[in-house]
C-alpha positions, 0 to 999 in steps of 0.5 A: 130301802125297805118296803114296809108293806112287804115287811108287814106281810112277811111278819104276818106270814110268820105269825100265821105259820107259827099259829098253824104249827101250834094248831097242827101240834094240838089237833094232829093227835089222835083222840086216844093219844090225847086222852092218854096224855090227859090221864098222865097229866092228871096222874102226875098232878095227883101224885104231886098233890099227894106229896104235899107236906101239909094241906093248903089252908082253908082261905087258900093261903099256903102257910099260916103266916099272917097276911101282909098289911 
C-alpha cells in the first residue's frame, strides 16, 4: 500500500531538485564566462546565417513557393 501524501511529497522534492539543478547551472557561471558563451553563440548564429544560399523572403517565407490554400 502506498501513502499518496508521501508519494506527492517525494514527487515535489524531485521536481524542486531538478529546478535547483537548472538554476545552479544557469546562475553558477561567472559573468565573463556567461558573456563569452553568449558571444560564441552569436558568432555561430552569424556564421550560420552567412552560409545561407539565398536570403529569406520579405514576407518571412523561406521559399518562393506559393502559400498553401
